[in-house]
C-alpha positions as CSV (number, residue, x, y, z in Angstrom):
1,M,22.4,25.9,39.5
2,S,24.9,28.1,37.7
3,K,26.7,30.7,39.9
4,V,26.9,34.0,38.1
5,V,29.1,37.1,38.8
6,I,28.5,40.5,37.3
7,I,31.4,42.6,36.0
8,T,31.4,46.1,34.7
9,D,34.1,48.6,33.8
10,S,34.9,51.8,35.7
11,T,32.9,54.0,33.3
12,S,29.6,52.9,34.9
13,Y,30.7,55.0,37.9
14,I,28.9,52.9,40.4
15,P,30.1,53.9,43.9
16,E,32.3,51.4,45.6
17,H,29.9,50.8,48.5
18,I,27.1,50.0,46.1
19,R,29.3,47.6,44.0
20,S,30.2,45.9,47.2
21,E,26.6,45.5,48.4
22,Q,25.4,44.3,45.0
23,N,28.4,42.0,44.4
24,I,29.5,43.8,41.2
25,V,33.2,43.5,40.2
26,M,34.8,46.5,38.5
27,I,37.7,46.6,36.1
28,P,39.2,50.0,35.5
29,L,40.0,51.8,32.3
30,N,43.1,54.0,32.2
31,V,43.8,57.8,31.9
32,I,47.1,58.8,30.6
33,F,48.7,62.2,31.4
34,E,51.8,62.6,29.3
35,N,53.7,59.4,30.2
36,E,51.9,58.6,33.5
37,T,49.0,56.0,33.4
38,Y,46.4,55.9,36.1
39,K,43.7,53.4,36.7
40,E,40.4,55.2,36.8
41,E,38.4,55.0,40.1
42,V,41.4,53.2,41.7
43,E,44.5,55.4,41.3
44,I,42.7,58.6,40.2
45,K,39.3,59.9,41.2
46,A,37.1,62.5,39.4
47,D,38.0,65.6,41.5
48,D,41.8,64.9,41.2
49,F,41.4,64.4,37.5
50,Y,39.7,67.7,36.8
51,E,42.4,69.5,38.9
52,M,45.1,67.8,36.9
53,V,43.5,68.8,33.6
54,E,43.5,72.5,34.8
55,R,47.2,72.3,35.7
56,N,48.3,70.5,32.5
57,D,48.6,72.0,29.0
58,T,48.2,68.7,27.2
59,M,44.9,66.8,27.1
60,P,44.9,63.4,28.7
61,K,44.3,60.3,26.7
62,T,42.4,57.2,27.7
63,S,42.9,53.5,27.1
64,Q,41.0,50.2,27.7
65,P,42.1,47.6,30.3
66,V,44.9,45.4,28.9
67,I,43.7,42.0,27.9
68,G,46.0,40.3,30.5
69,E,44.2,42.0,33.4
70,L,40.8,40.8,32.0
71,V,42.2,37.2,31.7
72,Q,43.6,37.3,35.2
73,L,40.3,38.6,36.6
74,L,38.4,35.8,34.9
75,E,40.8,33.2,36.1
76,D,40.4,34.5,39.7
77,L,36.6,34.5,39.4
78,S,36.5,31.0,37.9
79,E,37.5,29.6,41.3
80,E,34.1,30.7,42.7
81,Y,31.8,31.2,39.7
82,D,30.6,29.2,36.6
83,E,29.5,32.3,34.6
84,A,30.2,36.0,34.3
85,V,28.2,38.7,32.7
86,M,30.3,41.8,31.8
87,I,28.6,45.1,31.0
88,T,31.0,47.4,29.0
89,L,30.8,51.0,27.8
90,S,29.9,51.5,24.2
91,S,32.1,49.6,21.7
92,G,31.8,52.8,19.6
93,I,34.1,54.8,21.9
94,S,36.3,52.1,23.4
95,G,37.8,48.7,22.6
96,T,36.9,47.3,26.0
97,Y,34.0,45.2,24.7
98,Q,36.2,43.5,22.0
99,S,39.0,42.9,24.6
100,A,36.6,41.3,27.0
101,V,35.2,39.0,24.3
102,A,38.8,37.9,23.4
103,A,39.7,37.4,27.1
104,G,36.6,35.2,27.6
105,E,37.8,32.9,24.8
106,M,41.2,32.5,26.5
107,V,39.9,31.3,29.9
108,D,38.5,27.9,30.7
109,G,36.3,27.1,33.7
110,I,34.1,30.2,33.4
111,K,31.6,31.2,30.7
112,L,31.8,34.9,29.9
113,H,28.9,36.8,28.4
114,V,29.8,40.3,27.2
115,F,27.1,42.9,26.9
116,D,27.8,46.1,24.9
117,S,25.8,48.8,26.7
118,E,26.2,51.0,23.6
119,I,26.3,53.9,26.1
120,S,28.3,54.8,29.3
121,C,28.0,56.4,32.8
122,S,24.8,56.0,34.8
123,P,22.8,54.2,31.9
124,Q,25.6,51.6,31.8
125,G,25.3,51.4,35.6
126,F,21.5,50.8,35.3
127,Y,22.3,47.6,33.2
128,A,24.9,46.4,35.7
129,L,22.6,46.9,38.7
130,K,19.7,45.1,37.0
131,A,22.1,42.3,36.1
132,A,23.2,42.0,39.7
133,E,19.6,41.8,40.8
134,L,18.8,39.1,38.3
135,A,21.9,37.1,39.3
136,R,20.7,37.2,42.9
137,D,17.3,36.0,41.7
138,G,19.0,32.9,40.3
139,M,19.0,33.7,36.6
140,N,21.8,32.2,34.5
141,G,24.0,34.2,32.1
142,F,21.9,33.6,29.0
143,E,18.7,34.7,30.8
144,I,20.4,37.8,32.2
145,M,21.8,38.8,28.7
146,N,18.3,38.3,27.3
147,H,16.8,40.6,29.9
148,L,19.5,43.3,29.3
149,L,18.8,43.1,25.5
150,Q,15.1,43.7,26.2
151,M,16.0,46.8,28.3
152,K,18.2,48.0,25.4
153,N,15.5,47.6,22.9
154,K,13.1,49.7,25.0
155,G,15.9,52.4,25.2
156,I,17.5,54.3,28.1
157,P,17.3,58.1,27.2
158,A,20.4,60.0,28.2
159,Y,21.3,63.6,27.3
160,F,24.4,65.6,28.1
161,V,25.3,69.3,27.9
162,V,28.9,70.4,27.7
163,D,30.2,73.6,29.1
164,D,33.3,73.9,27.0
165,L,33.3,72.9,23.3
166,N,37.1,72.6,23.1
167,H,37.0,69.1,24.5
168,L,34.7,67.9,21.7
169,H,36.9,69.6,19.2
170,R,40.1,67.9,20.5
171,G,38.3,64.6,20.5
172,G,37.4,65.0,16.8
173,R,33.6,65.6,17.4
174,L,33.6,69.2,16.2
175,N,35.6,70.8,13.4
176,I,37.3,74.2,13.8
177,A,34.5,76.1,12.1
178,Q,31.9,74.5,14.4
179,L,34.1,75.3,17.4
180,L,34.5,79.0,16.5
181,V,30.8,79.5,15.6
182,G,29.7,77.6,18.7
183,N,31.9,79.6,21.1
184,L,30.8,82.9,19.4
185,L,27.1,82.2,19.7
186,Q,27.4,80.5,23.1
187,I,26.0,77.3,21.7
188,K,25.6,74.4,24.1
189,P,25.1,71.2,22.1
190,I,22.9,68.6,23.7
191,L,24.6,65.3,23.1
192,H,23.4,61.7,23.2
193,F,24.6,58.3,22.2
194,D,23.5,57.3,18.7
195,D,24.8,54.2,16.9
196,K,27.2,53.6,19.8
197,K,28.9,57.0,19.5
198,I,28.6,60.4,21.3
199,V,27.0,62.8,18.8
200,P,25.1,66.1,18.9
201,F,21.3,65.7,19.4
202,E,20.4,69.4,19.1
203,K,22.2,72.7,19.3
204,V,20.8,75.1,21.8
205,R,21.8,78.7,22.9
206,T,22.9,78.8,26.5
207,K,23.1,76.0,29.1
208,K,19.8,77.1,30.8
209,K,17.9,76.5,27.5
210,A,19.7,73.2,27.0
211,L,18.7,71.9,30.4
212,K,15.1,73.1,29.8
213,R,15.0,71.1,26.6
214,I,16.2,68.0,28.4
215,F,13.4,68.5,31.0
216,D,10.9,68.8,28.1
217,L,12.2,65.5,26.6
218,M,11.6,63.9,30.1
219,D,8.1,65.3,30.2
220,E,7.3,63.7,26.9
221,D,8.5,60.3,28.0
222,L,7.8,60.1,31.8
223,K,4.6,60.6,33.6
224,T,4.9,62.5,36.9
225,D,3.5,59.5,39.0
226,E,5.5,56.9,37.1
227,K,8.0,54.6,38.9
228,A,11.5,55.3,37.4
229,S,15.1,55.7,38.2
230,I,16.6,59.0,37.3
231,S,20.3,60.0,37.5
232,V,21.7,63.5,37.3
233,I,25.4,63.3,36.1
234,H,27.9,66.1,36.6
235,A,31.6,66.9,35.9
236,K,32.7,68.9,39.0
237,R,29.3,70.7,39.3
238,E,27.8,69.1,42.4
239,E,25.8,72.1,43.5
240,E,24.1,72.3,40.1
241,A,23.5,68.6,40.1
242,V,21.9,68.7,43.6
243,E,19.6,71.6,42.5
244,I,18.5,69.7,39.4
245,A,17.9,66.5,41.5
246,E,15.8,68.3,44.0
247,E,13.7,69.8,41.2
248,L,13.2,66.3,39.7
249,R,12.3,64.8,43.1
250,A,9.6,67.4,43.6
251,K,8.2,66.7,40.1
252,F,8.5,62.9,39.8
253,A,7.3,61.8,43.3
254,N,7.6,58.0,42.6
255,A,11.1,58.2,41.0
256,D,14.3,57.3,42.6
257,V,16.6,60.2,41.8
258,S,20.3,59.9,42.3
259,I,23.4,61.9,41.6
260,S,26.4,60.5,39.6
261,Y,29.4,62.0,37.9
262,F,31.5,61.9,34.8
263,G,34.7,60.3,35.9
264,P,38.1,60.7,34.3
265,V,37.6,58.6,31.1
266,I,34.3,60.2,30.0
267,G,35.4,63.5,31.4
268,T,38.3,63.5,28.9
269,H,35.7,63.5,26.1
270,L,33.2,66.0,27.7
271,G,35.2,68.3,30.0
272,E,34.5,69.9,33.3
273,G,31.2,71.6,33.8
274,S,29.2,69.0,31.7
275,L,25.8,67.9,33.0
276,G,23.7,64.9,32.0
277,I,20.3,63.5,32.8
278,T,19.2,59.9,32.2
279,W,16.2,57.8,33.2
280,I,14.8,54.3,33.1
281,K,11.2,53.3,33.7
282,E,10.6,50.5,36.2
């Protein structure tokens, strides 16, 4: 029987203790402040990152893992495993997927299957956790990839609200006119992933209305007694995230509701104060 290991990159933001329990290996992306490079989740955590952003005038940049690190990781894993399934953040916002595919072709002794989640954060984590469960159940790499593809075809809804439009403008997702009008009218765009990229879903006045709209979208998709996993994601807004999670637990009694966060790499795109909600039916 093939022995399979699950790999994901840092932007799935699965806590270290859960990765350890589930036997998920993580490879970090990088955040660059001026000339200093930090490995996300290893050398820089979310809270430190947001504090550094406040102190710095220049916006950080992000970069994918260097291919040599991926090759080394696969060579190390090949001593124990026959196959690896790697779940990456969307290939529309990072070159991590392409680098992983290239690294897999450079290493003998382990067959690498690379799955483009076409998303990031908790939804990417849903894929990684499911893959780990399937690996424990004895599925091989092809079977796991097939199951993940079925999950993707059903869709994992995920919606984000940003607090500060400047990050989207700097990242090229809003032009200067949209930025000025948005700030003037207090517009809080609801964002989602579409065709592998972060794009506006709807423009809503005020954060409160934006969150209500996301709740309405959940109500359309999820029955109150349905089994599901729900994740509330925040960028340095833990109190707000806890309140939202409690509201969702009261409403969806059979759902497993957890709280996650936008770490440094995705936080660079969205900015402090962002909130997100995602869910997947059992």
